[in-house]
N, C-alpha and C positions, 0 to 999 in steps of 0.2 A: 455730212459724211459720217460713217460709223467709226466710233473710237476704237483704238487698239484694245483697250480694256474690255469693251463689250464683245469684241471678236474673241478674245482670250476666254472670257467667261462662257460664251456660247460654245466655243470649241471644247472647253473643259467639261461642260455639262453634257455635250454630245458624246465625248469619249467615255465619260462615266456611265451614261445610259447605255452605250454600246457594250461596254465591259459587263455591266449587269445583265444585259440581254444575252450576251454570249455565255456568261456563266450559267444562267438559268436554262438556256437552251441545251447546254451540255448535260445539265442535270436531268432535264426532261428526256433527252435521248437515252441516257443511261437507265432511267426509270422505265421507259418504254421497252428497252431491251430486256430488262429484268422481268417485266410483266409478260412479255412474249415467251420468255424461257419458262416462267412459272405456268403459263397457260398450256404450253406444250407438255410439260411434266404432268399437269393435271389430266390432259387427254390420255397420256400413256398410262397413268394410274387407273383411269376409268376403263381402259381396254383390259388391263391386267385384272381388275376386279371382275369384269364381265367373264373373262376366261376362267378365273378361279371359281366363280359361281357356277359356271357350266360344268366344270370338273366335279364340284361338290354335288351338283344335281345328278350327274352320271354315277358318282360314287354311291349316293343314296339309293338310286335305282338298282345298282348292282347288289347292295346290301339287302334290299327288299327281296330280290330274286334269290339270293343265297338263303335267306330266312325261310322263304317258301319251299325251296328245295330241301332244306333241313327238316322242315315239318313233314313234307311228303316222304322223305326217307324214314323218319321216325314212324309214321303211320304204316308204311310198307313193312318195316321191321316187326311191328306189332302184329300185323296180319300174317306174316310168315311164321311168327311164333305160335299164333293161334292155329294155323294150319298144321304146323309141326306137332303141336299138342294133340290135335284131333287125330292125326295119323298115328301117334303113339298110343292113343286110347283104342283105336281100331285094331292095332296089332296085338 
């Protein structure tokens, strides 16, 4: 028959192992939760970065269009001045 001391030793070892297992399982659960939160934040940051890049690209296109319009207006102004000067010469 099994001695009382052996049963106590086995029970103590089992309780110790169960305590350690529960402790580490709680830590693993907490770590997984943190990892999930960080992954979601990373996804949100990626979405925000994509939106910001898109806005910057649109802004760059708008700036290019404004530069082209400014150049065209400058050219038209010069042509109008030339026409005005020719008209004054003819008068």
